C-alpha beads as a LAMMPS data file, in Angstrom:
LAMMPS data file: protein, C-alpha beads

88 atoms
87 bonds

1 atom types
1 bond types

-500.0 500.0 xlo xhi
-500.0 500.0 ylo yhi
-500.0 500.0 zlo zhi

Masses

1 110.0

Atoms # bond

1 1 1 -28.098 385.502 41.649
2 1 1 -27.365 383.481 38.509
3 1 1 -30.103 382.464 36.066
4 1 1 -30.490 379.771 33.428
5 1 1 -30.713 380.669 29.756
6 1 1 -33.128 378.233 28.078
7 1 1 -34.981 377.878 24.796
8 1 1 -38.484 378.944 25.824
9 1 1 -41.530 376.804 25.153
10 1 1 -42.965 378.676 22.154
11 1 1 -46.257 377.119 21.067
12 1 1 -45.958 373.351 20.922
13 1 1 -42.279 372.969 19.977
14 1 1 -40.203 370.280 21.667
15 1 1 -36.710 371.164 20.432
16 1 1 -34.910 374.018 18.749
17 1 1 -31.598 374.470 16.954
18 1 1 -29.375 377.319 18.103
19 1 1 -28.560 379.152 14.887
20 1 1 -26.737 382.198 16.286
21 1 1 -25.485 383.467 19.621
22 1 1 -25.460 387.285 19.648
23 1 1 -23.399 387.349 22.861
24 1 1 -20.237 385.829 24.275
25 1 1 -19.099 385.086 27.822
26 1 1 -18.415 388.345 29.649
27 1 1 -20.870 390.453 27.646
28 1 1 -23.312 392.666 29.524
29 1 1 -26.934 392.376 28.419
30 1 1 -30.021 394.338 29.335
31 1 1 -33.625 393.172 29.580
32 1 1 -35.017 392.874 26.063
33 1 1 -31.646 392.477 24.317
34 1 1 -31.607 389.591 21.813
35 1 1 -29.124 386.970 22.993
36 1 1 -29.624 384.131 20.508
37 1 1 -31.594 382.896 17.506
38 1 1 -33.455 379.574 17.474
39 1 1 -34.923 377.638 14.571
40 1 1 -37.519 374.873 14.751
41 1 1 -39.234 372.837 12.078
42 1 1 -42.036 375.430 12.092
43 1 1 -40.504 378.828 12.920
44 1 1 -37.473 380.914 13.810
45 1 1 -37.330 383.355 16.709
46 1 1 -35.043 385.413 18.911
47 1 1 -34.552 384.721 22.601
48 1 1 -34.239 387.946 24.581
49 1 1 -32.641 388.578 27.930
50 1 1 -35.228 388.781 30.698
51 1 1 -32.988 390.874 32.982
52 1 1 -29.873 393.041 33.138
53 1 1 -26.912 390.683 33.626
54 1 1 -23.525 389.429 32.472
55 1 1 -23.259 386.307 30.305
56 1 1 -21.381 383.874 32.571
57 1 1 -21.398 380.699 30.498
58 1 1 -22.538 379.159 27.233
59 1 1 -23.156 375.422 27.408
60 1 1 -24.764 374.670 24.025
61 1 1 -23.401 376.064 20.778
62 1 1 -24.555 377.095 17.310
63 1 1 -25.876 374.059 15.469
64 1 1 -26.869 372.189 18.634
65 1 1 -30.429 370.872 18.800
66 1 1 -31.750 371.335 22.317
67 1 1 -35.004 370.405 24.088
68 1 1 -37.027 373.419 25.217
69 1 1 -36.398 374.540 28.797
70 1 1 -33.002 372.767 28.932
71 1 1 -30.251 375.063 30.176
72 1 1 -28.066 376.293 27.295
73 1 1 -26.185 378.973 29.203
74 1 1 -26.338 381.103 32.311
75 1 1 -26.091 384.731 33.306
76 1 1 -25.907 386.796 36.463
77 1 1 -23.442 388.927 38.369
78 1 1 -19.740 388.754 37.458
79 1 1 -17.991 386.049 39.474
80 1 1 -21.007 383.790 39.911
81 1 1 -20.630 380.177 38.812
82 1 1 -22.899 377.510 37.402
83 1 1 -23.332 376.240 40.987
84 1 1 -25.160 379.503 41.737
85 1 1 -27.842 378.891 39.093
86 1 1 -31.347 378.472 40.499
87 1 1 -32.520 374.867 40.416
88 1 1 -29.133 373.140 40.426

Bonds

1 1 1 2
2 1 2 3
3 1 3 4
4 1 4 5
5 1 5 6
6 1 6 7
7 1 7 8
8 1 8 9
9 1 9 10
10 1 10 11
11 1 11 12
12 1 12 13
13 1 13 14
14 1 14 15
15 1 15 16
16 1 16 17
17 1 17 18
18 1 18 19
19 1 19 20
20 1 20 21
21 1 21 22
22 1 22 23
23 1 23 24
24 1 24 25
25 1 25 26
26 1 26 27
27 1 27 28
28 1 28 29
29 1 29 30
30 1 30 31
31 1 31 32
32 1 32 33
33 1 33 34
34 1 34 35
35 1 35 36
36 1 36 37
37 1 37 38
38 1 38 39
39 1 39 40
40 1 40 41
41 1 41 42
42 1 42 43
43 1 43 44
44 1 44 45
45 1 45 46
46 1 46 47
47 1 47 48
48 1 48 49
49 1 49 50
50 1 50 51
51 1 51 52
52 1 52 53
53 1 53 54
54 1 54 55
55 1 55 56
56 1 56 57
57 1 57 58
58 1 58 59
59 1 59 60
60 1 60 61
61 1 61 62
62 1 62 63
63 1 63 64
64 1 64 65
65 1 65 66
66 1 66 67
67 1 67 68
68 1 68 69
69 1 69 70
70 1 70 71
71 1 71 72
72 1 72 73
73 1 73 74
74 1 74 75
75 1 75 76
76 1 76 77
77 1 77 78
78 1 78 79
79 1 79 80
80 1 80 81
81 1 81 82
82 1 82 83
83 1 83 84
84 1 84 85
85 1 85 86
86 1 86 87
87 1 87 88
């Protein structure tokens, strides 16, 4: 099953800027691995993987400002597509 990668709602932020992706498409990640860095007007933080998976797609890139909870990438089992992401 494929899953969305989103900027989580940390505190009362509305948007965040992706400052660094630590992964690329095809990388394997494990729960707790940092996958990207986000900066807001108030703080900076890492977004960690919530499961063991393969990075299947990156939709938003470094420098992009993105609303929280908007999909910025997706991960899952090799071969899955964006159509397999929950909620689409």
